[in-house]
Phi, psi and omega in degrees: 000130180275174185299322179297318178292320180299319182295334183257011180293131181266113179245334182229123182243132175250129180239122176271129179232153176228011180088353181284161177302321182291324178287328176292323176298321178295320179293320176300315180300313181294324179296319178296316179296316180299321179295318179294323185262358185056044182262156174281147178232133177239137180246130181233142168230147187233132178242155181244148172300132180305137184308314181300331179299312180298318179299313181296320179294323182296329180263011169106001177289136178266105183248143174274098184293334180301309181290318183295325183269357180300313183297310178300324179292321177296319178296319179296320177299316177299317182298319181290320178294319177300318180294317181294316177294322178298326181273319187255340188083186181254144351285154179288148184293149181280338185278003182267124178276136179249142180218125175243123184233154172259138177149186177279121188310313183298317181291319179296315180298318179297316179298314180295330184298343178300333185256013184230161178266341183204137174246129182239130180225155172273156177269116182290334175074033175296157174291159178304324180295313180297317178301319180294318183284316186262340186084174184224128177300314182296321179294320178297317180294319177301321184279332191236355184298150178269002177218168176301149181237135174244127175255118183262125173267139180294000000 
């Protein structure tokens, strides 16, 4: 193997999931690649503080975020397990690293990409209008990731 091939060897794969069919398809694709390359695979899901919480805090309400954010984090934990079982079946493999983070998904994924050789995401398939209005996590990652990005279409 020459130096150029060595530099592009994929040893660590990060897969972003949201529980959707398309993100599970991305995880299946990444799992097959990881098996072929004997690579480590990490699965991440990201949840955000509910928008009204930020608004209420901005106007001076004193909120206990620990209690308020417990439910979204529990849903995210469920979402990541559902995605892993959807991709691998039961029982889920022990070698898969799970990560649940709070934050804006595109920013968290780009930051995490610093520590991986490949980032894999599903294509949500929004209409062009929705993509223009809301933006796209996958487009942001394609533009700003610190490693190569694969977008898997179902």
